[in-house]
PALOTOR-809154 format. One record per residue: residue number from 1; x, y, z of N, C-alpha, C in turn. Coordinates in steps of 0.1 Angstrom, whole numbers, plus 5000, padded with zeros to 4 digits. Layout:
BEGIN
drense pos: NUM	n_east: X	n_north: Y	n_up: Z	ca_east: X	ca_north: Y	ca_up: Z	c_east: X	c_north: Y	c_up: Z $
...
***
This chain:
BEGIN
drense pos: 1	n_east: 5006	n_north: 4991	n_up: 5005	ca_east: 4999	ca_north: 4995	ca_up: 5000	c_east: 5006	c_north: 5013	c_up: 5000 $
drense pos: 2	n_east: 5021	n_north: 5015	n_up: 5010	ca_east: 5026	ca_north: 5020	ca_up: 5013	c_east: 5031	c_north: 5028	c_up: 4996 $
drense pos: 3	n_east: 5039	n_north: 5017	n_up: 4988	ca_east: 5045	ca_north: 5015	ca_up: 4974	c_east: 5038	c_north: 5022	c_up: 4967 $
drense pos: 4	n_east: 5022	n_north: 5019	n_up: 4966	ca_east: 5007	ca_north: 5026	ca_up: 4955	c_east: 5012	c_north: 5044	c_up: 4969 $
drense pos: 5	n_east: 5011	n_north: 5047	n_up: 4973	ca_east: 5012	ca_north: 5057	ca_up: 4975	c_east: 5021	c_north: 5066	c_up: 4969 $
drense pos: 6	n_east: 5032	n_north: 5056	n_up: 4972	ca_east: 5049	ca_north: 5068	ca_up: 4968	c_east: 5041	c_north: 5071	c_up: 4956 $
drense pos: 7	n_east: 5047	n_north: 5063	n_up: 4945	ca_east: 5039	ca_north: 5057	ca_up: 4933	c_east: 5024	c_north: 5069	c_up: 4928 $
drense pos: 8	n_east: 5015	n_north: 5071	n_up: 4932	ca_east: 5009	ca_north: 5077	ca_up: 4929	c_east: 5014	c_north: 5095	c_up: 4930 $
drense pos: 9	n_east: 5018	n_north: 5096	n_up: 4938	ca_east: 5028	ca_north: 5108	ca_up: 4946	c_east: 5038	c_north: 5110	c_up: 4934 $
drense pos: 10	n_east: 5045	n_north: 5105	n_up: 4933	ca_east: 5056	ca_north: 5100	ca_up: 4919	c_east: 5048	c_north: 5105	c_up: 4910 $
drense pos: 11	n_east: 5039	n_north: 5106	n_up: 4903	ca_east: 5033	ca_north: 5099	ca_up: 4890	c_east: 5025	c_north: 5121	c_up: 4892 $
drense pos: 12	n_east: 5019	n_north: 5124	n_up: 4905	ca_east: 5013	ca_north: 5131	ca_up: 4902	c_east: 5023	c_north: 5150	c_up: 4901 $
drense pos: 13	n_east: 5032	n_north: 5143	n_up: 4907	ca_east: 5043	ca_north: 5159	ca_up: 4904	c_east: 5055	c_north: 5154	c_up: 4897 $
drense pos: 14	n_east: 5055	n_north: 5145	n_up: 4883	ca_east: 5057	ca_north: 5145	ca_up: 4870	c_east: 5047	c_north: 5154	c_up: 4866 $
drense pos: 15	n_east: 5030	n_north: 5147	n_up: 4864	ca_east: 5021	ca_north: 5157	ca_up: 4856	c_east: 5019	c_north: 5169	c_up: 4862 $
drense pos: 16	n_east: 5017	n_north: 5174	n_up: 4867	ca_east: 5009	ca_north: 5184	ca_up: 4877	c_east: 5023	c_north: 5194	c_up: 4886 $
drense pos: 17	n_east: 5028	n_north: 5209	n_up: 4876	ca_east: 5029	ca_north: 5209	ca_up: 4885	c_east: 5027	c_north: 5223	c_up: 4896 $
drense pos: 18	n_east: 5034	n_north: 5227	n_up: 4904	ca_east: 5034	ca_north: 5231	ca_up: 4913	c_east: 5023	c_north: 5247	c_up: 4910 $
drense pos: 19	n_east: 5029	n_north: 5250	n_up: 4904	ca_east: 5023	ca_north: 5261	ca_up: 4903	c_east: 5003	c_north: 5261	c_up: 4895 $
drense pos: 20	n_east: 5008	n_north: 5246	n_up: 4893	ca_east: 4992	ca_north: 5244	ca_up: 4876	c_east: 4982	c_north: 5241	c_up: 4899 $
drense pos: 21	n_east: 4988	n_north: 5238	n_up: 4903	ca_east: 4981	ca_north: 5228	ca_up: 4913	c_east: 4976	c_north: 5235	c_up: 4919 $
drense pos: 22	n_east: 4981	n_north: 5249	n_up: 4927	ca_east: 4980	ca_north: 5261	ca_up: 4938	c_east: 4969	c_north: 5267	c_up: 4924 $
drense pos: 23	n_east: 4974	n_north: 5271	n_up: 4915	ca_east: 4965	ca_north: 5281	ca_up: 4906	c_east: 4944	c_north: 5272	c_up: 4911 $
drense pos: 24	n_east: 4951	n_north: 5255	n_up: 4909	ca_east: 4938	ca_north: 5255	ca_up: 4905	c_east: 4924	c_north: 5253	c_up: 4920 $
drense pos: 25	n_east: 4933	n_north: 5252	n_up: 4924	ca_east: 4934	ca_north: 5255	ca_up: 4944	c_east: 4921	c_north: 5269	c_up: 4941 $
drense pos: 26	n_east: 4934	n_north: 5276	n_up: 4940	ca_east: 4924	ca_north: 5290	ca_up: 4944	c_east: 4913	c_north: 5295	c_up: 4939 $
drense pos: 27	n_east: 4912	n_north: 5288	n_up: 4924	ca_east: 4908	ca_north: 5290	ca_up: 4910	c_east: 4884	c_north: 5286	c_up: 4917 $
drense pos: 28	n_east: 4887	n_north: 5272	n_up: 4926	ca_east: 4878	ca_north: 5263	ca_up: 4932	c_east: 4880	c_north: 5281	c_up: 4945 $
drense pos: 29	n_east: 4887	n_north: 5277	n_up: 4956	ca_east: 4886	ca_north: 5284	ca_up: 4964	c_east: 4874	c_north: 5297	c_up: 4957 $
drense pos: 30	n_east: 4873	n_north: 5310	n_up: 4949	ca_east: 4872	ca_north: 5320	ca_up: 4946	c_east: 4863	c_north: 5313	c_up: 4943 $
drense pos: 31	n_east: 4859	n_north: 5305	n_up: 4932	ca_east: 4839	ca_north: 5302	ca_up: 4922	c_east: 4835	c_north: 5298	c_up: 4941 $
drense pos: 32	n_east: 4841	n_north: 5293	n_up: 4948	ca_east: 4828	ca_north: 5286	ca_up: 4962	c_east: 4826	c_north: 5300	c_up: 4967 $
drense pos: 33	n_east: 4838	n_north: 5303	n_up: 4968	ca_east: 4836	ca_north: 5318	ca_up: 4979	c_east: 4825	c_north: 5333	c_up: 4967 $
drense pos: 34	n_east: 4823	n_north: 5332	n_up: 4958	ca_east: 4812	ca_north: 5340	ca_up: 4948	c_east: 4797	c_north: 5334	c_up: 4954 $
drense pos: 35	n_east: 4799	n_north: 5320	n_up: 4952	ca_east: 4784	ca_north: 5309	ca_up: 4957	c_east: 4783	c_north: 5309	c_up: 4968 $
drense pos: 36	n_east: 4788	n_north: 5314	n_up: 4979	ca_east: 4783	ca_north: 5314	ca_up: 4991	c_east: 4774	c_north: 5332	c_up: 4997 $
drense pos: 37	n_east: 4782	n_north: 5335	n_up: 4990	ca_east: 4783	ca_north: 5353	ca_up: 4990	c_east: 4767	c_north: 5357	c_up: 4987 $
drense pos: 38	n_east: 4765	n_north: 5346	n_up: 4970	ca_east: 4757	ca_north: 5354	ca_up: 4962	c_east: 4746	c_north: 5343	c_up: 4975 $
drense pos: 39	n_east: 4747	n_north: 5330	n_up: 4978	ca_east: 4732	ca_north: 5322	ca_up: 4984	c_east: 4732	c_north: 5328	c_up: 4997 $
drense pos: 40	n_east: 4746	n_north: 5340	n_up: 5010	ca_east: 4739	ca_north: 5344	ca_up: 5014	c_east: 4728	c_north: 5361	c_up: 5014 $
drense pos: 41	n_east: 4736	n_north: 5361	n_up: 5001	ca_east: 4728	ca_north: 5380	ca_up: 4996	c_east: 4710	c_north: 5373	c_up: 4992 $
drense pos: 42	n_east: 4705	n_north: 5362	n_up: 4987	ca_east: 4696	ca_north: 5356	ca_up: 4990	c_east: 4687	c_north: 5354	c_up: 4998 $
drense pos: 43	n_east: 4692	n_north: 5350	n_up: 5006	ca_east: 4689	ca_north: 5347	ca_up: 5022	c_east: 4687	c_north: 5356	c_up: 5033 $
drense pos: 44	n_east: 4696	n_north: 5363	n_up: 5026	ca_east: 4690	ca_north: 5381	ca_up: 5033	c_east: 4680	c_north: 5389	c_up: 5030 $
drense pos: 45	n_east: 4678	n_north: 5390	n_up: 5019	ca_east: 4666	ca_north: 5392	ca_up: 5011	c_east: 4649	c_north: 5385	c_up: 5010 $
drense pos: 46	n_east: 4654	n_north: 5374	n_up: 5010	ca_east: 4639	ca_north: 5363	ca_up: 5016	c_east: 4636	c_north: 5366	c_up: 5028 $
drense pos: 47	n_east: 4644	n_north: 5365	n_up: 5036	ca_east: 4643	ca_north: 5369	ca_up: 5055	c_east: 4639	c_north: 5388	c_up: 5054 $
drense pos: 48	n_east: 4640	n_north: 5389	n_up: 5048	ca_east: 4634	ca_north: 5409	ca_up: 5048	c_east: 4621	c_north: 5405	c_up: 5040 $
drense pos: 49	n_east: 4616	n_north: 5395	n_up: 5028	ca_east: 4609	ca_north: 5402	ca_up: 5019	c_east: 4597	c_north: 5394	c_up: 5032 $
drense pos: 50	n_east: 4601	n_north: 5386	n_up: 5042	ca_east: 4595	ca_north: 5372	ca_up: 5045	c_east: 4589	c_north: 5385	c_up: 5061 $
drense pos: 51	n_east: 4594	n_north: 5389	n_up: 5063	ca_east: 4597	ca_north: 5400	ca_up: 5077	c_east: 4585	c_north: 5408	c_up: 5070 $
drense pos: 52	n_east: 4582	n_north: 5416	n_up: 5065	ca_east: 4580	ca_north: 5429	ca_up: 5057	c_east: 4567	c_north: 5425	c_up: 5057 $
drense pos: 53	n_east: 4558	n_north: 5411	n_up: 5055	ca_east: 4554	ca_north: 5403	ca_up: 5042	c_east: 4548	c_north: 5403	c_up: 5028 $
drense pos: 54	n_east: 4556	n_north: 5414	n_up: 5024	ca_east: 4554	ca_north: 5412	ca_up: 5008	c_east: 4567	c_north: 5397	c_up: 5003 $
drense pos: 55	n_east: 4563	n_north: 5399	n_up: 4993	ca_east: 4559	ca_north: 5381	ca_up: 4983	c_east: 4567	c_north: 5388	c_up: 4970 $
***
């Protein structure tokens, strides 16, 4: 099992450069953050409309 993990890690190191991996992580993080902010804004608008009785 340990040999398999080392082989897999070595394969990833040769296939992906560290800059590409880090860029992918940050790009995914940005989109997740944008989606969370949009969801929070939608929730706040919904709560305000519910509290004021508007539809």
